[in-house]
Backbone as a ProteinNet text record, in pm:
[ID]
protein_1_A
[PRIMARY]
MFAIEEILVPKERDSSFVVAWTRRSTGIGDVSIEQLGQRFWKWEGSGLVEITLEEYKDLIARRKDGSASFAYSQHTVTVMEMDEEKGEAVVEIGSLYGPLTGAGIRYLLREEGGTWKKVSEETVWIS
[TERTIARY]
-14899.9	-14936.3	-14984	-14931.7	-14974.7	-15125.8	-15180.6	-15323.9	-15404.8	-15361.5	-15436.4	-15425.9	-15304.6	-15284.9	-15333.4	-15317.5	-15350.6	-15488.6	-15546.2	-15676.3	-15785.2	-15765.4	-15870.2	-15881	-15768.8	-15775.5	-15843.3	-15814.6	-15887.3	-16038.3	-16084.2	-16228.1	-16291.4	-16217.2	-16275.5	-16230.8	-16158.1	-16090.6	-16183.6	-16311	-16401.1	-16471	-16439.2	-16505.3	-16404	-16437.4	-16349.7	-16360.8	-16246.9	-16251.2	-16135.2	-16148	-16040.7	-16002.4	-15876.8	-15822.7	-15748.7	-15771.3	-15692.7	-15616.2	-15484.1	-15401.8	-15398.7	-15448.8	-15461.5	-15382.6	-15346.2	-15289.9	-15406.1	-15382.7	-15487.7	-15523.9	-15650.4	-15697.9	-15655.2	-15621.8	-15587.6	-15705.9	-15820.8	-15939.2	-16031.9	-16135.3	-16241.2	-16190	-16079.2	-16028.5	-15961	-15932.8	-15863.6	-15925.9	-16049.3	-16118.2	-16133.6	-16085.5	-16100.9	-15995.8	-16029.5	-15937.5	-15810.3	-15821.1	-15702.6	-15602.8	-15653.3	-15567	-15519	-15599.3	-15564.8	-15498.5	-15534.4	-15486.3	-15337.9	-15271.9	-15128.9	-15098.4	-15165.8	-15149	-15283.2	-15300	-15427.7	-15402.6	-15490	-15480.2	-15618.5	-15620.9	-15745.1	-15716.2	-15819.1	-15813.1	-15921.6	-15881.9	-15981	-15965	-15952.1	-15949	-15813.5	-15712.5	-15581.4	-15471.8	-15495.3	-15394.2	-15414.8	-15335.5	-15341.5	-15256.9	-15313.8	-15244.1	-15252.3	-15138.7	-15141.7	-15202	-15286.2	-15353.3	-15335.4	-15375.6	-15366.3	-15490.3	-15482.8	-15598.6	-15713.6	-15685	-15789	-15861.3	-15785.9	-15849.5	-15931.7	-15880.2	-15953.3	-16087.7	-16085.5	-16208.9	-16306.7	-16257	-16342.7	-16407.2	-16328.7	-16381.6	-16485.8	-16466.2	-16564.7	-16693.8	-16688.6	-16809.6	-16895.2	-16838.6	-16912	-17020.8	-17128.5	-17241.2	-17261.2	-17319.3	-17350.6	-17473.9	-17460.7	-17575.3	-17666.7	-17610.8	-17690.2	-17767.3	-17748.8	-17822.2	-17750.3	-17802.9	-17741.6	-17624.6	-17607.1	-17499.2	-17364.9	-17260.5	-17126.6	-17073.7	-16998.9	-16931.3	-16810.2	-16751.3	-16634.6	-16663.7	-16635.8	-16642	-16519.4	-16532.6	-16429.7	-16378.3	-16246.1	-16184.6	-16079.9	-16074.2	-15965.7	-15888.6	-15757.3	-15669.7	-15596.7	-15616.7	-15556.7	-15480.2	-15353.6	-15275.2	-15316.7	-15379.7	-15428.5	-15318.9	-15238.8	-15128.7	-15015.8	-14892.1	-14775.5	-14673.3	-14631.8	-14527.6	-14416	-14315.5	-14207.4	-14124.3	-14108.7	-14032.3	-14097.9	-14230.1	-14304.2	-14336.6	-14321.7	-14356.7	-14505.6	-14583.7	-14728.8	-14787.8	-14900	-14971.8	-15121.7	-15198.3	-15343.9	-15383.1	-15451.9	-15492.2	-15643.6	-15707.3	-15852.2	-15882	-15967.4	-16011.5	-16159.2	-16189.7	-16327.5	-16371.8	-16483.9	-16531.1	-16670.6	-16689.2	-16819.7	-16856.6	-16975.2	-17021.9	-17137.7	-17192.7	-17303.3	-17322.4	-17416	-17432.7	-17456.6	-17525.2	-17551.3	-17514.6	-17412.7	-17371	-17221	-17177.9	-17035.5	-17004.3	-16874.8	-16829.2	-16684.7	-16647.4	-16509.3	-16458	-16347.9	-16287.5	-16148.3	-16121.6	-15991.8	-15912.3	-15789.2	-15702.5	-15581.2	-15544.1	-15416.8	-15321.5	-15209.1	-15107.9	-14981.1	-14910.5	-14784	-14679.1	-14561.9	-14452.1	-14381.1	-14372.2	-14305.7	-14213.1	-14083.1	-13986.8	-13987.4	-14010.6	-14010.9	-14141.4	-14244.2	-14373.7	-14481.5	-14576.4	-14687.4	-14795.4	-14843.5	-14950.3	-15070.9	-15189.2	-15312.2	-15332.3	-15341.7	-15361.3	-15509.2	-15579.5	-15721.9	-15790.5	-15923.3	-16003.1	-16130.6	-16179.7	-16299	-16375.6	-16506.2	-16589.8	-16610.3	-16578.4	-16589.1	-16701.3	-16752.7	-16869.8	-16936.9	-17066.8	-17147	-17247.3	-17268	-17374.1	-17470.6
-3003.2	-2865.7	-2851.9	-2934.5	-2923	-2935.7	-3038.6	-3063.4	-2945.7	-2887.4	-2775.2	-2652.7	-2616.3	-2493.4	-2503.1	-2617.2	-2628.5	-2686.8	-2757.4	-2819.2	-2750.2	-2736.9	-2678.8	-2527.2	-2457.6	-2311.5	-2248.8	-2291.4	-2228.2	-2247.3	-2359.1	-2384.5	-2316.7	-2303	-2256.4	-2116.6	-2050.2	-1926.6	-1817.7	-1819	-1713.5	-1745.1	-1858.5	-1891.3	-1942.8	-1929.5	-1979.3	-2131	-2199.4	-2344.4	-2393.2	-2515.6	-2580.5	-2709	-2747.8	-2865	-2951.7	-3082.1	-3178.8	-3265.8	-3270.2	-3362.8	-3490.7	-3601.5	-3724.1	-3837.8	-3933	-4057.5	-4148.4	-4245.2	-4338.8	-4428.4	-4450.5	-4535.3	-4679.5	-4745	-4887	-4974.9	-4915	-4993.4	-4922.1	-4990.5	-4933.9	-4886.9	-4942.7	-4909	-4773.6	-4706.3	-4577.4	-4472.2	-4441.3	-4347.3	-4207.1	-4180.9	-4046.6	-3952.6	-3824.8	-3724.6	-3719.4	-3751.7	-3753.1	-3860	-3971.8	-4079.7	-4062.2	-4000.8	-3988.8	-3856.6	-3749.2	-3616.2	-3597.9	-3540.7	-3514.7	-3365.4	-3285.9	-3140.4	-3076.6	-2951.8	-2882.7	-2738.2	-2687.9	-2550.1	-2487.9	-2354.7	-2283.3	-2178.8	-2148.7	-2044.3	-1944.5	-1818.6	-1716.6	-1597.2	-1626.1	-1519.9	-1459.8	-1491.5	-1431.4	-1534.6	-1655.7	-1759.4	-1871	-1975.3	-2089	-2062.2	-2092.8	-2076.6	-2209.9	-2262.2	-2388	-2365.1	-2459.3	-2450.1	-2580.6	-2580.8	-2700.4	-2787	-2911.4	-3000.6	-2939.7	-2878.8	-2820.4	-2707.5	-2620.3	-2511.4	-2567.2	-2668.5	-2733.3	-2786	-2858.4	-2915.2	-2805	-2694.4	-2581.9	-2520.1	-2501.5	-2438.3	-2525.5	-2657.6	-2742.2	-2756.6	-2722.8	-2729.7	-2603.4	-2495.4	-2368.5	-2374.1	-2303.5	-2292.5	-2145.8	-2122.5	-1986.5	-1937.7	-1831.5	-1766.6	-1863.8	-1967.3	-2063.2	-2160.8	-2156.2	-2245.3	-2379.9	-2467.5	-2597.9	-2590.2	-2476.3	-2461.3	-2439.9	-2499.2	-2482	-2342.4	-2284.1	-2157.4	-2179.8	-2297.9	-2333.2	-2463.2	-2467.1	-2596.3	-2675.6	-2805.9	-2894.5	-2987.6	-2995.8	-3079.6	-3170	-3293.3	-3382.4	-3420.7	-3420.1	-3458.4	-3583.5	-3693.2	-3821.2	-3876.8	-3909.6	-3975.2	-4122.1	-4166.2	-4302.8	-4397.4	-4349.7	-4428.6	-4334	-4385	-4304.5	-4396.5	-4366.4	-4442.1	-4345.5	-4339.8	-4243.9	-4273.2	-4400.8	-4436.7	-4381.8	-4395.5	-4346	-4197.3	-4142	-4002.4	-3979.1	-4073.3	-4060.8	-4075.4	-4008.8	-4018.9	-4011.6	-4081.8	-4071.7	-4006.6	-3893.4	-3815.4	-3801.8	-3823.9	-3805	-3686.3	-3598.3	-3484.6	-3504.3	-3516.8	-3527	-3390.2	-3341.3	-3207.3	-3213.9	-3145.3	-3134.5	-2986.7	-2952.9	-2814.7	-2793.9	-2900.9	-2897.7	-3037.8	-3056.7	-3188.2	-3303.1	-3278.6	-3384.8	-3340.7	-3257.9	-3207	-3222.5	-3307.9	-3326.1	-3413.9	-3427.6	-3512.3	-3552.4	-3662.8	-3708.7	-3713.4	-3644.9	-3641.1	-3704	-3799	-3865.8	-3810.4	-3766.7	-3706.1	-3794.9	-3807.2	-3868.3	-3753.3	-3752.5	-3648.7	-3711	-3635.6	-3684.3	-3574.7	-3615.4	-3520.8	-3503.3	-3378.2	-3345.9	-3227.7	-3253	-3144.8	-3084.8	-3167.4	-3120.4	-3057.6	-3055.7	-2998.2	-3103.3	-3109.2	-3204	-3143.7	-3224.3	-3183.1	-3273.9	-3215	-3294	-3359.1	-3493.7	-3567.9	-3594.7	-3632.8	-3662.6	-3647.8	-3642.1	-3638.7	-3717.7	-3779.6	-3861.8	-3848.9	-3826.1	-3822.3	-3965.7	-3991.9	-4128.8	-4143.3	-4033.9	-4039.6	-3903.1	-3903.6	-3781.7	-3806.5	-3704.2	-3718	-3602.3
23705.2	23674.4	23529.9	23437.5	23298.3	23287	23348.9	23336	23387.5	23495.8	23552.2	23462.4	23425.3	23348.8	23205.2	23142.1	23000.5	22973.5	23066.9	23043.6	23125.4	23255.4	23339.6	23329.6	23335.4	23343.5	23222.3	23098.5	22986.5	22995	23048.3	23056.7	23177.7	23286.9	23413.7	23453	23370.2	23409.7	23463.6	23430.2	23475.6	23607.2	23668	23794.4	23894.8	24020.9	24127	24133.7	24145.5	24157.7	24241.7	24292	24366.4	24293.8	24310.9	24242.8	24342.6	24335.3	24413.3	24315.6	24330	24252.8	24334.1	24278.1	24355.8	24294.4	24378.4	24326.1	24291.5	24208.9	24169.4	24287.2	24305.7	24414.7	24393.6	24503.1	24496.3	24533.1	24561	24592.9	24688.5	24727.2	24809.6	24945.5	24991.5	25124.7	25136	25023.8	25035	24943.6	24967.3	24879.8	24938.3	25057	25113.4	25056.2	25053	25000.1	25084.7	25213.1	25298.4	25253	25200.1	25156.5	25013.3	24928.4	24786.8	24751.3	24818.7	24782.6	24804.9	24705.4	24713.6	24726	24644.5	24647.9	24614.8	24658.6	24641.6	24599.9	24511.1	24464.9	24459.8	24452.5	24424.5	24317.4	24238.5	24136.4	24170.2	24183.3	24213.8	24119.8	23990.7	23891.2	23861.9	23941.1	23915.1	23895.4	23935.2	23920	24019.7	24003.9	24095.2	24217.9	24334.5	24461.4	24534.5	24578.7	24653	24790.8	24833.1	24962.7	25039.1	25165.3	25248.1	25229.8	25274.4	25271.7	25351.4	25465.7	25550.2	25477.9	25408.9	25335.6	25219.2	25151.5	25042.8	25093.1	25203.9	25258.9	25298.4	25352.8	25389.5	25265.9	25160	25038.3	24969.1	24964.9	24896.4	24977.3	25105	25187.9	25175.4	25122.8	25113.1	25007.6	25036.4	24943.8	24906.4	24790.1	24746.8	24819.9	24894.7	24959.8	25033.1	25092.6	25167.5	25081.2	24948.9	24858.8	24847.6	24763	24741.1	24643.8	24576.1	24478	24548.2	24492	24547	24515.7	24608.7	24582.9	24492.7	24501.7	24421.8	24347.8	24216.5	24150.1	24194.1	24193	24249.3	24139.4	24125.1	24022.9	24086.6	24039.7	24079.7	23954.4	23965.6	23855.6	23899.6	23825.7	23861.7	23742.5	23765.2	23660.4	23661.1	23553.6	23543.2	23493.7	23398.4	23342.2	23306.1	23315.4	23278.4	23215.5	23093.6	23025.2	22991.7	23078.5	23060.7	22936.3	22901.4	22781	22655.2	22645.6	22529.4	22541.7	22661.9	22684	22673.1	22729.4	22725.9	22865.4	22885.7	23012.6	22984.9	23066.6	23064.8	23196.8	23186.2	23302.7	23299.2	23415.5	23423.6	23512.1	23462.1	23541	23571.4	23700.1	23746.1	23793.2	23743.9	23777.2	23836.7	23949.4	24014.2	24022.5	23967.8	23967.6	24063.9	24113.1	24206.9	24260.3	24352.8	24415.5	24317.1	24206.4	24108.1	23966.8	23955.1	23824.9	23811.4	23718.6	23699.4	23581.1	23555.1	23445.2	23468.8	23409	23410.3	23267.9	23243.3	23110.3	23120.7	23033.7	23030.1	22911.1	22939.1	22838.5	22812.6	22685.4	22648.9	22623.3	22695.2	22680.6	22623.6	22541.7	22485.8	22500.9	22546	22562.6	22428.6	22385.1	22259.3	22282.7	22270.3	22289	22427.3	22527.5	22665.4	22711.1	22625.5	22658.5	22639.5	22732.4	22721.2	22633.1	22538.4	22446.7	22465.1	22457.3	22462.4	22326.2	22325.5	22201.3	22178.7	22285.7	22272.7	22407.6	22403.4	22526.3	22503.8	22613.4	22606.6	22737	22728.5	22848.3	22896	23023	23075.1	23178	23232	23318.8	23324.4	23352.3	23368.6	23480.6	23563.1	23665.2	23652.9
[MASK]
+++++++++++++++++++++++++++++++++++++++++++++++++++++++++++++++++++++++++++++++++++++++++++++++++++++++++++++++++++++++++++++++

């Protein structure tokens, strides 16, 4: 929830979006959202609401007014590394705003006093 509330919501708060919390892929054999997705949410201007995989898939398939643009931007949050002893985590957020528009941002988070803080961010891919 930290990544969604503290990283995505301030940037996306004015638009509707969906989020999939995913586990890290173990290889080419498990790349579907059914295999990777753990939890799903949507934001529609008032807050995050947990949704089912079926509702998530329906929302990401919707288009604006029949155009090629998505009605909902789509984000995946994946924990890439976690070191509980050091209180550090690397989280990657992949964002898609249209069929060929997106970016992946990798964040280093550090736990300080029971709260996760963003230490750094780096763009790791763009489409």
